[in-house]
C-alpha positions as CSV (number, residue, x, y, z in Angstrom):
1,M,-0.4,0.3,0.2
2,A,1.6,3.3,-0.8
3,R,2.2,6.0,1.9
4,P,0.0,9.2,1.4
5,A,1.9,12.1,0.5
6,K,3.1,14.6,3.9
7,H,0.8,17.8,3.5
8,I,2.8,21.0,3.8
9,P,0.2,23.8,5.2
10,P,0.4,26.5,3.2
11,S,2.1,30.1,4.5
12,P,0.8,33.5,4.1
13,P,3.4,35.3,2.0
14,D,5.4,38.4,4.2
15,K,3.7,41.6,5.6
16,G,3.8,44.4,2.8
17,S,5.3,41.5,0.0
18,F,1.2,40.7,-1.1
19,P,-0.2,44.5,-3.2
20,L,-3.4,45.8,-1.5
21,D,-5.7,48.2,-3.8
22,H,-5.6,50.6,-0.7
23,F,-7.1,54.1,-3.2
24,R,-8.9,51.8,-5.2
25,E,-6.2,52.7,-8.4
26,C,-7.4,48.9,-10.2
27,S,-11.4,49.3,-9.5
28,D,-12.0,48.8,-13.6
29,A,-10.1,45.6,-13.8
30,K,-11.4,44.1,-10.4
31,S,-15.1,44.7,-11.7
32,I,-14.1,43.3,-15.3
33,Y,-13.0,40.4,-13.5
34,M,-16.1,40.2,-11.1
35,D,-18.0,40.0,-14.2
36,C,-16.3,37.3,-15.4
37,L,-17.0,35.2,-12.2
38,K,-20.4,36.1,-12.5
39,Q,-21.1,35.2,-16.5
40,H,-19.0,31.5,-15.5
41,D,-20.7,31.0,-12.4
42,M,-17.9,31.8,-9.7
43,Q,-15.5,29.3,-12.0
44,A,-12.1,31.1,-11.7
45,E,-10.4,29.3,-14.1
46,D,-12.1,30.7,-17.1
47,C,-10.7,34.1,-15.9
48,R,-7.3,33.6,-14.8
49,H,-6.4,35.7,-17.3
50,L,-8.5,38.9,-16.1
51,A,-7.0,37.9,-12.4
52,A,-3.4,38.2,-13.7
53,A,-4.2,41.3,-15.4
54,Y,-5.7,43.0,-11.8
55,L,-2.5,41.4,-9.4
56,Q,-0.6,43.2,-12.1
57,C,-2.0,46.5,-11.8
58,R,-1.6,45.9,-8.0
59,M,1.7,45.8,-8.5
60,D,1.9,48.4,-11.0
61,A,0.4,50.6,-8.5
62,C,2.6,49.7,-5.4
63,A,5.4,49.8,-7.5
64,R,4.3,53.3,-8.2
65,R,4.1,54.5,-4.3
66,P,7.2,55.8,-2.7
67,H,8.3,53.3,0.2
């Protein structure tokens, strides 16, 4: 009988490493992504390209801010 693979619990990203959209700079990209999810019965696979665009927008907006 095969041994089950060890389960390694996921760990959250380091504090400050995940760009949040506090200033709503990416609200248009978020709206498009959410509309896609609604149209596809909340199946994220069908909207993955829009999720990537939303995350890219958040990363770009975070990079423009002074640290």
